[in-house]
N, C-alpha and C positions, 0 to 999 in steps of 0.2 A: 504494500500500500504506500502511495506517495501523495503529495499535495496536488499533483496534476490530475489524478484519477482516484478519488475516494468515493466509495460506495458503501451505503449502509449495510452492515452485516446481517441485519434482520430483513429489511424489505427491498434492499438493493437500489434504493433511491440515490441519486447523485448528491454529494455534499461538496460545496464549493471551497470552503476554507475552514480552518479550525476556529471554533468559538473561544478557545483558550489556548494560548501558546506561550510557554514560559521556558527559558533556557535551562532551568534546573538550578541546583542539583535535584535529581528525581529519586523517589523512593519506591521500592517494591513492597509487596504485601508482607514480606518477611523482614522488612525494615533495613534492607541493604541499599546503599547508595549506588545508583546506576548512571553511567555517563550518557544519558539520552535526555532530550527535552521532554517536558510534560505538555502533551497536546490533547485536546478534547474536541471531537467533531460531533455536532448535533444534527440529527435527522429531523427535518421539518415534516416528514410524512408520517412516521410511526412513533416519534418521540424517543427514539433510541439515542444514547450517547456512546461514543467509542473512542478508543485510543489506538495509536499505531502499533503494529506488531513489533515486538522486541527483536533486535538482531539475534539470529541463531536461536529462534524460539524453542524448537524441539530440544536442542542441547541444553537450554536453560532449565527446562522442566525435567529433563533426564538426569542431569548431573549437578545442577546448582541449586535447585529449589528443594532444599533439604529441610522441609518443615518438620519441626519437633524432633529432629534427629540429633542435633548438636547438644541438647541438654536432656539427660535421662529423665523420663517421666514428664517432660515438658507439656504444658497445656496453657491455653489462653484463658485469662480471667474474664468470665462473661459478666458477672455482677458481684458487687460487694456491698451487702446491706446489713447494717447493724453488726458488722464484724463477721458475718457469715459469708464465706466465699462460695460462689457457684462457678465452676469451670465449664468452658464451652462444650467439651465432649460429654460431660455429665448432662448438661441441658439438652444437647442434641439427642442423647440416648433416651431422655424422658419423652421428647417429642416423638421419636420413632416408636418407642414402646406403647405410646398411646394410640397407635394406628390400628389396633385390633388385628394384629398379624395372625393369620391362620396357623393352626398346629402343623408342625413339620415344614413350614414354609421355606422355600429357597430364596435367600435374600442376598443381593449383590450390593456391596459398597463400591460405587463407581467413583474413580478419582480418590481412592481410599487413603493414600498416604499410609500411615501406620494402622489405619482402620480401628483406632481406639474406640470410636463411638460404637461401631458394630460389635466389637469385643465386649463392651459393657452391656449391650443389649443381649448378647448370647449368654452372658453369665446369669441374667435374669430368666432367659428363655432358652435353655439348653436343647430344646427340640428343634430350634431353627438350624438350617443348614447354611452356614456362611460361605460367601464367595467374595473375592476381592479383585479389583482391577486398578491399575495405575499406569502412567506413561513413563515410569522409571522402575528400575530394579533395586533401587536403594532400600526399599521397604520389605523385600522378600524375607530377610532374616527375621523380621518381626511377625510375619504371617505364619511362618513354618510351625510355630509352637501351637497354633490352634486352628489353622485352616488347612484342609486337605490339599495336597499339591495339585490335584486335578481340578480344584475349585479356585485356582489362582491364575491370573493372566496379566501380562504386561504388554504395552504398546498397542495391541489390538484385541478386541474381544472375539473369541473363536466362533466359527459358524455353528458349532455344536451348542452354543448358548442361545440360539434363536428360539424364542418362545418359552424360555426356561423359568423365568423368575416371577415369583408371587409379589415381590417387592424389590424395587431398586431405589437406593438412596444416593443422592449426589449433593454432598454438603459443600457449598461454596466452590463449585467447579466451573459452571457455565460462563462465569465472568472472565475466565482465563483463556478461553478457546477462540481461535480466529474464525471458526465457522460453527456457531452454536446450533444452527438448524440441523447440520449434518450430524453433530454429536448427539443431539436429542433424538434424531431419527434412528441412530444406531442403538440408543437406549430403548427406544420404542420397539425395535426389532427383537430385543432380548426379553421383553415383557411377555408373560403368559397372557392369554386372552382376557383373563380376569385379574391381571396383575395391576400394580399401582406404582407410580413414581412419586417419591417424596424428594423435592428439590428445594434447596435454599440458595439464594443469591443476595448480594448486598442491595439495599434500597438506598440509592445515592441521594434521594431527596431527604430521607431521614438521617442519613449519615454522609454528609457532603464530602468528607475526606476521601471517600471512595473514588471520586472523580479525578483525584490526583495520584492514585495508585497505578503506576505505569505498566505493571504486568496484569492489571485488570483491563483487558482489551474491550470488554463490554460493561457498560453502566446502564442497567435495565431500568426503564420506567415501567409502570404497570401495563401501559399500552404495548410497549415493545416486547415485554415478557409474554403477554397473552398471544401476541402475533407469532413469536418464534415457536411456541408450543403448538399452536394451531397448524403451522406449516410443517411440523414434525408429526402430524397425525395423532396428536395427543389432546384429549378432551379434559379441560380444566374443571376440577371439582371446587378447589379453593385457591385463592391467592390472598394470603393473610399477611397484613402489614403489622400486626400487633403481637404475634406469637413470639417473635424474635427481635430483640433490639436492633434497629437499623438494617433489617433484612426482610425479604419476602420469603414466606414459607408456602410452598406450592404442593398440592396433591393433584395428580392427573392420572388418567387411565387411557388405554388405547382406544382410538376411534376419533372421528371428526366431531367436534362440538360446534357451538355457535360461532360464526365469524366474529372476531373481536372488533370493537369500535376503536378506530385509530384517533389518537390525540397527538398534538405537537410536542408534548412534554413541557417540563417547567424547570429545566436546569439552568437557565440563564441567570436567575437570581442567585443560585448557589455559586456559580462561577464568578459572578460579580463580587460576592462576599469573599471568595478566596483571593481575588485580586487585591482586595482591601487588606485582608489578613497578611498576605505575603509582603505587601508594602509596609505594613505595620511592623512585621518581623525585622525587615531590613532597616527600619528607622528606630528600632528599640535601642534605648540607651539605659538598660536597667542597672541599678546599683549592684555592684559586685560584693561578694561572690554570688553566683547565680545557680539555681537548681531548677530542673524541669520536672513537674509532677506528671508522670506518665511516660513510660518507656516504650509505648506502642507506636502506631503510625503517626499520630498527631505530634507526639513529643519528638519523634525522629525527624519530622519535617522541620520543626523548630531548630533542633540541634544542627542539622545539616546546613541551615541557612543563617545561623547566628554568627555574627562577627566577634561577639564577646566570648571570653573563655567560660566554659561550663564546668562547674564543680562536680555535679552528679545528677543522675536521674533519681526520682523517688517513685516507687511503684509498689502496689499492694500484692502483686503476683509473686508468691514465694519462689516460683521457678526462675524468675528473673533476678531476684535479689541475690547479691553476691557475685553476679556476673558483670562483665564489662560490655558496654554497648557504645558503638561509635567512639571508642577510645576513653570513655569515662565510666566510673562505677555506677551500678544500680543498687540503691539502698532502700530499705524499708523507710517509710516516712518518719517513723519514730527515731531513726538514726540520722535524721537530717543534721548536718553540722550546724552548731549554734551560731557560727559566724555568717551563715547564709543571709543575705540581705533581700534577695528577690527570688520568689518562686513563681515560675511561669506555668500556667495551666496548659499542659500538653494533652488536652482531652477534646473530644467532640464538643465544639462550641455550644451545641444545642443542649448538652447535658452537664457541661463543666461546672456551672454555678451550683446546680443541685448536688453534684458529687462533692464539691468542696465547701458546701454551706455548713456542714457539720463535721465532727470528728477531725478538727484541725488543732487539737491540743499539742501536736508535735511541732507546730509552726514556731520558729524562733521568735522571741518577743519583739524584736525590732524589724522583722521581715515583713514584706508586703507580697500579696498575690496579684499577678498580672494575668488578665484573661485575654485570649486571642481576639475576641470581637470588640475589645475596647471597654 
């Protein structure tokens, strides 16, 4: 894909120019800095937003996208309420287990990675026959302990899997692929006639930082998500924007449903907000020493663009604490150095004030909190 001939990955409409074009530095979904610009193209026909392919995309996912492999037991913190942590794979397992999976069901985790979510479901439901697929062999050693070898596949799904599965899950996969309709059609091929797909993808309107994730090639709107499922011969039962923070949770079955109504999308406001935020970051003159609260994507964007020296990240995720990220330590908030004068909220601006409105007893007495949106 290039600027001279850009077509929507969902409806194939021509897109003239990027609606957002920033030289970077750019961040991947696993918080690595990549030497590519951050560009977002908006489709006026179906409301889809998309970013250019990464260089050597297949190689990136085969050998570089080592999600949760570098830290033993690593998981992403989904929610932290009243000191009770909920991790993402635990929450995903709850959503999957609530799907009323039939006894003895054949279940495929598509784009599985370590397949931690499915493994947790199987522990609750040992009658389930687990299958796993990914476009890398990095995870095979993690599968061998609990998935039969004949139920594993890498790079392409075998023809013998056609019509096999009672349930296919795809947790945060479709945003990464250059041809989402083709991938969903292959998933459709492998569903049993009465099978179901459970799909989750980021909701970039609810979590606008997704628009800046350069390995998320697709940023779905409700309209473009419905369209790509329809084109893959999948009939949508639900597209839920409330079940998962900042994400769509979708259930669909084989068969043609009602043609979706197309809307133009509403990403322009979010992109304008990000232009203002990035300008604010470059203009920040925070009192030093500086810490960033949040070592996830938002905090990484801040750290990669700040000209000031950064003392540390502060994060509630115990899997990140004690690690080094972008050259600085990640600490528990309670271990924030007392000399820190400024804490910048490296969180989703839509939720940052709610998250940091309580439980800030750790904040040094003379420190102030700076929020991205001003």
